[in-house]
C-alpha positions as CSV (number, residue, x, y, z in Angstrom):
1,X,-239.3,133.7,-7.6
2,X,-240.3,131.2,-4.9
3,X,-239.8,131.9,-1.2
4,X,-239.9,129.4,1.6
5,X,-240.0,129.5,5.4
6,X,-237.1,127.6,7.0
7,X,-236.5,126.7,10.7
8,X,-232.9,126.3,11.9
9,X,-231.6,124.6,15.0
10,X,-231.8,127.4,17.5
11,X,-234.0,127.7,20.5
12,X,-236.2,130.6,19.3
13,X,-239.8,130.6,18.0
14,X,-238.9,132.1,14.7
15,X,-238.8,131.2,11.0
16,X,-236.5,132.6,8.3
17,X,-237.3,133.4,4.7
18,X,-235.1,132.1,1.9
19,X,-235.2,132.2,-1.9
20,X,-235.4,128.9,-3.9
21,X,-232.8,128.8,-6.7
22,X,-234.1,128.1,-10.2
23,X,-234.4,124.3,-10.8
24,X,-234.5,123.4,-7.2
25,X,-237.8,121.7,-6.0
26,X,-238.6,122.0,-2.3
27,X,-241.6,121.1,-0.2
28,X,-242.6,120.8,3.5
29,X,-240.1,118.6,5.2
30,X,-237.2,119.3,2.8
31,X,-233.9,119.4,4.6
32,X,-231.7,122.2,3.3
33,X,-228.4,123.9,3.8
34,X,-228.8,127.7,4.1
35,X,-226.6,130.7,4.8
36,X,-227.1,131.9,8.3
37,X,-225.3,134.9,9.8
38,X,-221.7,134.5,8.7
39,X,-221.8,130.7,8.2
40,X,-223.9,127.9,6.9
41,X,-226.5,125.8,8.7
42,X,-228.9,122.9,8.3
43,X,-232.6,123.8,8.2
44,X,-236.0,122.4,7.4
45,X,-238.6,123.9,5.1
46,X,-242.0,124.3,6.8
47,X,-243.9,126.0,4.0
48,X,-244.1,128.8,1.5
49,X,-243.4,132.4,2.4
50,X,-244.2,136.0,1.3
51,X,-241.4,137.8,-0.7
52,X,-238.8,139.4,1.5
53,X,-236.4,141.9,0.1
54,X,-233.3,140.8,2.0
55,X,-233.8,137.0,1.5
56,X,-230.8,134.9,0.6
57,X,-230.8,131.8,-1.5
58,X,-231.0,128.2,-0.3
59,X,-227.6,126.7,-0.9
60,X,-228.4,123.0,-1.1
61,X,-231.3,120.5,-1.0
62,X,-230.1,117.5,1.0
63,X,-233.1,115.2,1.2
64,X,-236.8,115.1,2.2
65,X,-238.2,114.0,5.5
66,X,-241.0,111.3,5.2
67,X,-244.4,113.0,5.5
68,X,-245.2,111.1,8.8
69,X,-242.0,112.2,10.4
70,X,-242.7,115.8,9.5
71,X,-246.3,115.6,10.9
72,X,-244.9,114.0,14.0
73,X,-242.5,116.9,14.5
74,X,-245.4,119.3,14.1
75,X,-247.3,117.3,16.7
76,X,-244.4,117.7,19.2
77,X,-244.2,121.4,18.5
78,X,-247.9,122.0,19.0
79,X,-248.5,119.7,21.9
80,X,-245.3,120.1,24.0
81,X,-244.8,123.8,23.4
82,X,-241.4,123.2,21.8
83,X,-239.5,125.5,19.5
84,X,-239.6,124.2,15.9
85,X,-235.8,124.5,15.5
86,X,-235.0,122.4,18.5
87,X,-237.5,119.7,17.5
88,X,-236.0,119.2,14.1
89,X,-232.5,119.4,15.5
90,X,-233.4,116.6,17.8
91,X,-235.0,114.5,15.1
92,X,-232.3,114.9,12.5
93,X,-229.0,112.9,12.7
94,X,-225.6,114.3,13.5
95,X,-224.4,115.3,10.1
96,X,-221.1,113.6,9.1
97,X,-219.7,112.4,5.8
98,X,-221.9,109.5,4.7
99,X,-220.2,106.2,4.3
100,X,-221.4,102.6,3.8
101,X,-221.6,100.4,6.8
102,X,-222.1,96.8,7.5
103,X,-225.7,95.8,8.3
104,X,-226.0,92.8,10.7
105,X,-227.0,89.6,9.0
106,X,-227.1,86.2,10.7
107,X,-229.0,83.0,10.9
108,X,-232.6,82.7,12.1
109,X,-234.1,80.5,14.8
110,X,-237.5,78.8,14.4
111,X,-240.5,80.4,16.1
112,X,-242.0,79.0,19.2
113,X,-245.4,77.3,19.2
114,X,-248.0,79.8,20.6
115,X,-250.4,79.1,23.4
116,X,-254.1,79.5,22.8
117,X,-254.0,83.0,24.5
118,X,-251.0,84.1,22.4
119,X,-252.5,82.8,19.2
120,X,-255.7,84.7,19.9
121,X,-253.8,87.9,20.5
122,X,-251.7,87.6,17.3
123,X,-254.8,86.7,15.2
124,X,-256.7,89.7,16.5
125,X,-253.9,92.2,15.8
126,X,-253.4,90.8,12.3
127,X,-257.1,90.7,11.5
128,X,-257.7,94.3,12.5
129,X,-254.4,95.5,11.1
130,X,-254.5,99.0,12.6
131,X,-255.1,100.9,15.8
132,X,-253.6,100.5,19.3
133,X,-253.5,97.2,21.1
134,X,-252.8,97.0,24.8
135,X,-251.4,93.6,25.7
136,X,-251.9,93.1,29.4
137,X,-249.9,90.0,30.2
138,X,-248.6,88.8,33.5
139,X,-244.8,88.3,33.8
140,X,-243.8,85.2,31.9
141,X,-247.0,85.0,29.8
142,X,-245.0,85.4,26.5
143,X,-245.8,88.9,25.4
144,X,-242.5,89.1,23.4
145,X,-243.5,86.0,21.4
146,X,-246.7,87.8,20.4
147,X,-244.6,90.8,19.2
148,X,-242.4,88.5,17.2
149,X,-245.2,86.6,15.4
150,X,-246.8,89.9,14.4
151,X,-243.4,91.3,13.4
152,X,-242.9,88.2,11.2
153,X,-246.1,88.8,9.3
154,X,-245.4,92.5,8.9
155,X,-241.9,91.9,7.5
156,X,-243.2,89.3,5.0
157,X,-245.3,92.2,3.6
158,X,-242.1,94.1,2.9
159,X,-242.7,96.6,5.7
160,X,-240.5,97.8,8.5
161,X,-240.8,97.5,12.3
162,X,-239.9,99.8,15.1
163,X,-239.4,98.1,18.5
164,X,-239.2,100.5,21.5
165,X,-237.9,99.7,25.0
166,X,-237.8,102.3,27.9
167,X,-234.2,102.0,28.9
168,X,-231.0,102.0,26.8
169,X,-229.8,99.2,29.1
170,X,-232.6,97.0,27.7
171,X,-231.6,97.5,24.1
172,X,-228.7,94.9,23.9
173,X,-230.7,92.0,25.3
174,X,-233.8,92.8,23.2
175,X,-231.7,93.3,20.1
176,X,-229.9,90.0,20.6
177,X,-233.3,88.2,20.8
178,X,-234.5,90.0,17.6
179,X,-231.4,89.1,15.7
180,X,-231.6,85.5,16.8
181,X,-235.2,85.4,15.6
182,X,-235.0,87.4,12.3
183,X,-231.3,87.4,11.5
184,X,-231.1,91.2,11.4
185,X,-231.8,94.3,13.3
186,X,-230.0,97.5,14.4
187,X,-230.1,99.6,17.5
188,X,-230.6,103.4,17.9
189,X,-230.3,105.5,21.1
190,X,-228.4,108.5,22.5
191,X,-225.4,106.5,23.7
192,X,-224.3,105.6,20.1
193,X,-221.5,107.7,18.6
194,X,-222.6,110.5,16.2
195,X,-221.3,108.4,13.3
196,X,-223.3,105.3,14.4
197,X,-226.5,107.3,14.8
198,X,-226.1,108.9,11.4
199,X,-225.5,105.5,9.7
200,X,-228.6,104.0,11.3
201,X,-230.7,107.1,10.6
202,X,-229.9,107.2,6.9
203,X,-230.1,103.4,6.7
204,X,-233.7,103.6,7.7
205,X,-234.3,106.6,5.4
206,X,-232.8,104.7,2.5
207,X,-234.8,101.5,3.3
208,X,-231.7,99.4,4.0
209,X,-232.8,98.8,7.6
210,X,-236.2,97.3,8.3
211,X,-235.9,96.5,12.0
212,X,-234.7,98.9,14.7
213,X,-234.7,98.3,18.4
214,X,-234.3,101.6,20.3
215,X,-235.0,103.8,23.3
216,X,-237.4,106.7,23.2
217,X,-235.6,108.9,20.6
218,X,-235.9,106.1,18.0
219,X,-239.6,106.9,17.7
220,X,-238.6,109.7,15.3
221,X,-236.6,107.5,12.9
222,X,-237.6,107.9,9.2
223,X,-238.5,104.2,8.8
224,X,-239.5,103.5,5.2
225,X,-242.8,101.7,4.8
226,X,-243.3,101.4,8.5
227,X,-245.8,98.7,9.3
228,X,-245.7,98.2,13.1
229,X,-244.6,99.9,16.2
230,X,-244.0,97.9,19.4
231,X,-243.8,99.8,22.8
232,X,-242.6,97.3,25.4
233,X,-243.1,98.1,29.1
234,X,-245.4,100.9,28.0
235,X,-246.0,102.0,31.6
236,X,-242.4,103.0,32.2
237,X,-241.9,106.7,32.8
238,X,-238.6,106.6,31.0
239,X,-240.5,107.0,27.8
240,X,-241.0,110.6,28.9
241,X,-238.2,113.0,28.1
242,X,-238.5,115.6,30.9
243,X,-234.8,116.4,31.8
244,X,-234.0,118.2,28.5
245,X,-235.8,119.9,25.6
246,X,-237.8,119.0,23.6
247,X,-240.1,117.4,26.1
248,X,-242.2,114.5,24.8
249,X,-243.6,111.1,25.6
250,X,-242.3,108.4,23.1
251,X,-245.3,106.2,23.9
252,X,-247.8,108.9,22.9
253,X,-245.7,109.9,19.9
254,X,-245.8,106.2,18.8
255,X,-249.5,106.1,19.1
256,X,-249.8,109.4,17.1
257,X,-247.5,108.1,14.4
258,X,-249.4,104.8,14.1
259,X,-252.6,106.7,13.7
260,X,-251.4,108.9,10.8
261,X,-249.9,105.8,9.1
262,X,-252.9,103.7,9.8
263,X,-250.8,100.8,11.2
264,X,-251.0,98.7,14.4
265,X,-249.2,99.9,17.5
266,X,-248.7,97.3,20.3
267,X,-248.4,98.5,23.9
268,X,-247.2,95.8,26.2
269,X,-247.0,95.6,30.0
270,X,-247.6,93.4,33.0
271,X,-248.7,96.5,34.8
272,X,-250.3,98.9,32.3
273,X,-250.3,102.6,32.9
274,X,-253.5,104.0,34.3
275,X,-254.1,106.2,31.2
276,X,-253.5,103.3,28.7
277,X,-255.7,100.9,30.7
278,X,-258.5,103.5,30.9
279,X,-258.3,104.1,27.2
280,X,-258.6,100.3,26.7
281,X,-261.6,100.2,29.0
282,X,-263.2,103.1,27.1
283,X,-262.7,101.4,23.8
284,X,-260.0,103.7,22.4
285,X,-257.5,100.9,22.6
286,X,-258.2,97.2,22.1
287,X,-257.3,95.2,25.2
288,X,-255.7,91.8,24.8
289,X,-255.0,89.8,28.0
290,X,-252.5,87.0,28.7
291,X,-253.4,85.6,32.0
292,X,-251.4,82.4,32.1
293,X,-247.6,81.9,32.3
294,X,-245.8,79.7,29.7
295,X,-245.4,76.0,30.6
296,X,-245.5,75.0,34.3
297,X,-244.3,78.3,35.7
298,X,-246.4,79.7,38.5
299,X,-246.5,83.2,40.0
300,X,-244.8,83.5,43.5
301,X,-246.9,84.0,46.6
302,X,-247.1,87.6,47.7
303,X,-247.8,88.9,51.2
304,X,-248.4,92.6,51.9
305,X,-247.2,93.7,55.4
306,X,-248.2,97.1,56.9
307,X,-245.0,98.7,58.3
308,X,-246.6,101.9,59.7
309,X,-246.8,100.6,63.3
310,X,-243.9,98.1,63.0
311,X,-240.1,98.2,63.1
312,X,-238.0,98.8,60.0
313,X,-237.7,95.1,59.2
314,X,-240.9,93.3,60.0
315,X,-241.1,90.1,62.1
316,X,-242.5,88.3,59.1
317,X,-239.5,89.2,56.9
318,X,-237.0,88.2,59.7
319,X,-238.8,84.9,60.0
320,X,-238.7,84.2,56.3
321,X,-235.0,85.2,56.0
322,X,-234.1,82.9,58.9
323,X,-235.9,80.0,57.2
324,X,-233.9,80.4,53.9
325,X,-230.8,78.2,53.4
326,X,-229.6,80.1,50.3
327,X,-229.1,83.8,49.6
328,X,-231.8,86.4,50.0
329,X,-232.3,89.5,47.8
330,X,-234.2,92.5,49.2
331,X,-235.3,95.2,46.7
332,X,-235.9,98.9,47.7
333,X,-236.2,101.6,45.1
334,X,-234.6,104.3,47.2
335,X,-230.9,104.9,47.3
336,X,-228.9,106.3,50.1
337,X,-229.7,106.3,53.9
338,X,-232.6,108.7,53.9
339,X,-234.3,110.2,50.8
340,X,-235.7,113.0,52.9
341,X,-234.1,115.3,55.5
342,X,-236.3,117.6,57.6
343,X,-236.4,119.7,60.7
344,X,-239.5,118.9,62.6
345,X,-239.4,122.2,64.6
346,X,-239.3,124.8,61.8
347,X,-240.1,122.6,58.8
348,X,-236.8,123.2,57.0
349,X,-236.1,120.7,54.2
350,X,-232.7,120.2,52.7
351,X,-233.2,120.8,49.0
352,X,-231.1,121.0,45.8
353,X,-230.6,124.7,44.9
354,X,-230.8,124.0,41.2
355,X,-233.6,121.4,41.0
356,X,-235.6,122.4,44.1
357,X,-236.1,118.7,45.1
358,X,-235.2,117.1,48.5
359,X,-231.6,116.0,48.8
360,X,-230.8,112.4,49.8
361,X,-228.6,111.7,52.8
362,X,-225.8,109.2,52.0
363,X,-224.4,108.1,55.4
364,X,-221.4,106.2,54.1
365,X,-220.1,109.2,52.1
366,X,-221.3,111.8,54.6
367,X,-223.0,113.8,51.9
368,X,-226.4,115.2,50.8
369,X,-226.8,114.3,47.1
370,X,-229.3,115.3,44.4
371,X,-230.1,112.2,42.3
372,X,-231.3,114.5,39.5
373,X,-228.3,116.7,38.8
374,X,-225.6,115.2,41.1
375,X,-225.3,118.3,43.2
376,X,-223.4,117.4,46.4
377,X,-222.8,119.1,49.8
378,X,-221.3,117.9,53.0
379,X,-223.9,116.4,55.4
380,X,-224.6,117.9,58.9
381,X,-227.0,116.9,61.7
382,X,-228.4,120.3,62.9
383,X,-230.9,122.6,61.2
384,X,-229.2,125.7,59.6
385,X,-232.3,127.8,60.4
386,X,-233.2,127.0,64.0
387,X,-230.3,124.8,65.2
388,X,-232.5,121.8,66.1
389,X,-231.4,118.3,65.2
390,X,-232.4,117.2,61.7
391,X,-234.5,114.1,61.2
392,X,-233.5,111.6,58.5
393,X,-237.0,110.6,57.4
394,X,-238.0,107.8,55.2
395,X,-236.0,104.7,54.3
396,X,-233.1,104.1,51.8
397,X,-231.0,101.1,51.0
398,X,-228.2,102.1,53.3
399,X,-230.6,102.2,56.3
400,X,-232.0,98.8,55.5
401,X,-228.6,97.3,55.1
402,X,-227.5,98.8,58.5
403,X,-230.6,97.3,60.2
404,X,-230.1,93.9,58.6
405,X,-226.5,93.8,59.8
406,X,-227.7,94.6,63.3
407,X,-230.1,91.7,63.2
408,X,-228.1,89.0,61.3
409,X,-224.5,90.2,61.7
410,X,-222.0,90.8,58.9
411,X,-222.8,87.5,57.0
């Protein structure tokens, strides 16, 4: 009799031993249905086991995970201190009744003519054919066109392509461009319905889908004959899953998966992460630079103004706004009126009781708000510890808006 170790989707660091029925062939990565407690559950075989007297039989062999996907799961378990069951539960699709679905198919547009820099980058990636390539290209330098030319060659070889973007909101625009160029492509991310996710997941496993554009969870898709992984905006911290288990970095998982498959992984960014740029400088990654923008486009003039000893809105900014005839857009990456509320006398800081991070003061709504879990409480002006007046430190969008109205009026 043959025994196997199976992990099931529960958050415990434990394996369960099952008997393999006669005539059933299982291996590492086999996805099975097994009896568990008083019901049935999906599990993954992770290896052989010693005989166990009370073992029950595996009920059904569903399919096998590709070897690289199984090894990627092991990498997450070992390097991110994750429970095996929760990792495989995250990787596997929501199980529904399998049905055929329509794969997008449309017309293709002709490729653009590459610049000298773009051509050099494409040729280098195709010549080497494996490893990690960091494309450091300024905004408008045509990094996407480099991706597309490499993708085109990979697809001609009958291989598949995984194209990652950091935010779900970026998927539709990227997918539209991919479909215009190649006439096909599907999306994969957590906002899809369980049925949609299952269809795409099995579509890649069966080899029916060879181009997927997705957010970070797509890095675990069982792409058949995977030949290229693109990680666009590789510096973006959204590639890290830190708000829920299992924790992981999709960029680092992409690099690991590319290594075990011996395929090229392209990391692209106008502002590469420190760790990626360091690895490129050290020679672990190959650095490819695009220093010129496409066509006649030029980078805008940038002036850095020190606001430490100045008013909230600098005189330079006021002067520039007054000299503009059209509309002006001001960007600030901090919501609310003040991202930080503190008592200068006793040091009390208003924090979220669940996340232990400072609450943001929203003046318009009169609340303190946690931007991580949405915890809310009514705002007040005096310190609950010593009674002194609280200071609304730092600058948020509401505060900037208030100051701009003071200077320029309601227009």
